[in-house]
N, C-alpha and C positions, 0 to 999 in steps of 0.2 A: 383304308385299312393299312395296318403296318405289320410286317412280318420280321421276326428275329430268327436268324439261322445260326446255330452254334456249331463249332467244330473243335477238335483237338483233345477230346477226352480219351481215356484209355487206362491201361494197367501199367503201373510203375512201381519200382521197388522203393522202400523207405530211403530217404535221402536224395531221391531223384527229382527230376524236373519235368514239368509239362507246361504247354502254353495253350490256353483256350482263346478262341476268337469268336466274335459274334457280329454279324453284319445285319444291319437294319435296312429294310426297303419298303417302298409304298409311298403313300401320299404324305410325305414328311415335310413340314415347314421348319421345325427345329426340334432337336432332341436335347432337352435341358439336362437330363441326368441319364447316364448309362452305367451299368455295373453288373455285379454278379451276386447271387444268393446261392445257398446250397441247402440240401435236405438229406440228412442221413436216415437210415432205416429207424423207424420208431421215434424220430425226433421232429420238431417243428422246423420249418424253413427259417434260415437265418441269413443275415447280411454277411457277405464276405468283403466286398469293396465296391465303392461307387466313385464316379468322377463326373463333375459337372462340365458343361460346355466351355466354361472358363478355365478348367483344369484343376479345380479344387478336388481333393481326394479325401475319402473316408475309408478306414479299414477296421475290420473286427480286430480286437486285441489279439486273438488267437493266431492271426496271420501276419501281424505287423513284423516287418523285417524279413519276411520270407516271400510274400506275394507282392507283385507290383501290377497295379491296374493302369492302363493307358488307353488313349483313344485317338482315332484319326477322324476328325470332324468332316473332312472332305469326303471320306468314304463311309461315313455313318457306321463306323466299326469300333468295337471295344475289345481290348485284349486283357488277359489275365496271365501273367507270367508267374508260375508257381515253382518255387525252389525249396529245397530241404523238406520235401514232402514227408508227412507222417501218416501212419495208419488212421489216425483220427481225422484226417482230411478226406477220407473216403466218403463220398456222397454223390448225389446227382446235383450238378451245378447248372443253375438257370441264369440265363442272360435276362437283364431287366433294362427297360428304357422308359423314361417319362417323356412323352412325345406331345408336340403340338402339330396337328395336321394342317394341310393347306387350307382346310375349311375352318381352321382356328378352334378345333376341338382338342382338348388335352386329356390324356388318359395314360394309365399304366399298361405297358405291353410286356409280355413274357415270351421267352423262347420255349422250346419243347424239352430242353434239358439234355445234358450230356453226362455220362457216367465217368467218374474218376475213382479208380480203385488203387489204393496204396497197400501193397502186400508183397512179402518176400515168398 
């Protein structure tokens, strides 16, 4: 089994910054992809940013230039630095990982979600 534990959400004013962290633990052989998705009330879950174990990144157009996704492979941790936050960034942010376990099973893993609220 693999667990993802997120931290760093909260309330911030428009224009402010937050940093999310997500640490993976369990029977991990390799994490191919780590990243973040978000879901706002009444909307579908959407991709925010992902990063491969080789460092290739993918961002949603709505966050390019404002958000930076990074990872520490040695710690199985992914980060999301969010700058210039807007009210439309308000959502529950979910950590995501595409994992191969030590038993060579691959699957998608999700965190429990952390609330980010951007409001004055």
